[in-house]
N, C-alpha and C positions, 0 to 999 in steps of 0.2 A: 245451671249450678244453683243449689238451694240457698236460702237465706242463711242457714246454719253454716254452710260451707264458706260463704262469703265472709261471715263474721269470724270464722276460725282463721281464714287467711289474713284478715285485717289485724287480728290480735297477734298472729305470728309475725306479721310485718312490723308492727309496733314494737314487739319484744326484741326482734332482731336489731331494729334501729336503736333501741335503747341500749342494748348490749354493746353495739358498735361505738356508741358515743359515751358509754359509761365507765366501766371498770377495765383496767389494764394491768397485767402482770408487770411488776417493776422490781428494780434492784436498788438498794441503798448505796449511796456514795458519800464521801466526805465533801463538805462544802467549805469554801473559803480556804483552800489549800495554800499554804505559804512555804516556799522553797528556801532553805537556808544554804547559802554558799558565800564565797568571798571573792571580791574583785582584785585580789592580789595574792601572790605566792607567799608561802610561809609554812612554818611547822606548827602543828596543832599542839597547843599546850594543855588545854583542858576541854573536856566534854562533860557538861553538867546534867544532861538529861538522857533518859532511855525511853523506848517505845512504851506507851501506856501512861506516861507521866502527864499530869495536868500542870500547866504553867500559867502564871499570871502575866499580864502585859508588862513588859520591861524586864522580865526574868532573863538573866544571862544564860545563853545556851551553849555556845562554843567560843573558845578564845584561842587566838594564835599567839605564838611566842612574841612578846613585844620588844625584846632586846634589839634585834636588827633594826627595827623601825625607830627606836629611841636613839640608836647610834647615828642613823641617817639624819634624824632631826637635829641632833647636836652638830653634825657636819655642816648642814645647810645654815644653821644659826651662825656658826663661825664664819662661813663664807659671806653671809649678809653683813655681819659685823665688820669684816675686813673690807668690804666694798664701800662702806659709807665714807670713811675718810678719803679713799681714792676719788670718790665722786666729788667730795667737797673740794679737794685740791684742784681737780679738773675744772670745776665750776669757777673757782677763783681765777685760774689761769685764763679761762675763756673770757671772763668779764674783763680781765686786765688787757687781753688781746683786743677786745672790742674798743676799749678806751684808747689804746694806742692806734688802732685802725682809724678811729674818728679824728685823731690828731695827725693822720697821714704818715705815721711813723712806721706802721706795720703794713705789709703787703697783703693782697687778697689770699695768696697761697698760705701765708703764715696764719691768717685768721681762720681759714678753712681747716687747717691742721689742728688748731686749738679747739675748734668746734667738734671735729671728729673725735678727738680724745675725750671731750666732755660727753658726747652722745654715747660713745662706747662704754664709758664708766657708768652712765645712767642705765644703759641696757643690761650691763652685767649685774648691777644691783637689783634690777627688776627681775632678771632671770633667777638670781639667788633667792629672792623672796617668793617667786612662783614655785621653785623646787621645795622650799621650806613649807609652803602652804599645802602642796600636794603630799608631802611626807606626813604632815600633821593630819590631813584627811585620811591617809592610809592607816595611821595609828588609831584614829577614831573607828575605822571600819574593821579593825582587828578583833572586835568583839561582836558577836551576833546576839541580839536579844529578841524576845517574843514581841511581835507587833500588836498583839491582842491576846486575851485569854484563849488558850488553845490546849489541844491534846497532841502529844507527840505520836506520830503515826509510824514513821520510819527513821532509822539511824544507820548511816553508812560511813561513819567517821570515827576514828579512835585517836586518843592521845599519842603523840609521837609521829603521826602520819604527816608526810610532807605533801603540801598542796602545790602543784604546778598547773600549767594551763589546762592539761587534759583532765586532771582531777577536779579542778575548780569549776569546770563546766557541768559536772554531775552534782545532783542534789546531795548535800551532806545530811540534812534533816528535812523531814516533811512534817508540817504542823497542820492540824485541822482546827478550824475555828470552833470554840466551845459554844454549845447551845443551838447550833444550826446543822441540819443534815439536808442532803439532796436525795431525790429518788428519780430514776430514769426508766423510761419505757420505750418500746418500739410500737408506733402507731401506724395504721394504714393511712394512705393518702386521704381517704374520705373523712377520717376523724381529725387529722392534723390541719386540714385546710381552713377550718373555722376557728382555730386557736390563735391567740395573741399573747405576747408576754404581758404579765401583770394580772392575768385572769385568775380567779380563785380556783382552788382545787382541794382535794382531800387525799391524805395518805393513810392507808389502813395497814397496821402492823400488829399481828397477834391480837386481833380483836380490839385494838386501841386506835382511835382516830385522831389525826392531826390536821389542823388547818394549814393549807399550803398555798403557794403562789407559783404560777407558771413563770419560769425564768429563761427558758430557752425552747424554741420550736425549730425542729430540724428543717433545713431548706434544701437538703439533697438526700438521696437515698443512702442508707447506711450499708457499707460493704459487709458482706458475709451474712446478710439477712435476706428474708424473702423480698421479692421485687415489690417496690412500692411502700416499703416500711421506713418511717422517719423517726428520729430520736426526739423524745420529749423529756424535758427536765423540769422538776419543780423543787422548791425549797420550802422547808418548814422548820419551825422552832421547836426545840426539845429541851427538857430540863438538863441541868449539868450532870446529873447521875442517872442518865437514861439507860445506859448499858447497850445502846445500839452500836452496830459495827457495819462498816462498808462491806457489801457482798450479801447482806441479809435480803431475803425476799420481802416484797411488800406489794400493795395494790394502790395504784393511782386512780382516784375516782374523779371524773370530770362532770360538771353540771350539764 
């Protein structure tokens, strides 16, 4: 083999190695997805956003009808209020029984009976307060707000809709964090083995380059792909009016 042939093979090998470790076809995905749903049943009173809307942190998104929760709170407030004088009376009776018992006027059985009445009244007041606290928590949870600046990606809830266990388990809204996108690619084992989360990378989209960071390196083969291919995900910051969408094609460039 001539020197020229050896040089050509060396160049070819270096080129192939660089391609294997360099650029990979990728797809854009939303980063920082937030799922909106409710931990309680109820009727949807208002939905304030639609797909494509930009919302600021704290913006109200969906609201359940508060009337049933307000009624329940009033009920438990009344129960707690009614339990307080009962407990006070039971406490006085128990203290009086203790005094008589110490004077050997009252039997053990009668003292225990007074103790049980007092303990029951105390437990009932505690239970009423717990029910009230839980109802107040439900009332607070009847409104969903944006956890951070975001873009509304999907909406599957309408005013008047009744939410029960089955519906509550499904996302009502999906929000994507503003200013951050992700890109994913499928890499061969030879390329993914040397990668670690936190490493720098680049994302190329329509001749524009973004500085990125590796956020996830696949540890098992992806189903439905070629044998030995693993999922890589990187995140990168973008401007608020970037116009990028999930599903767009891109290129991940690794150093």
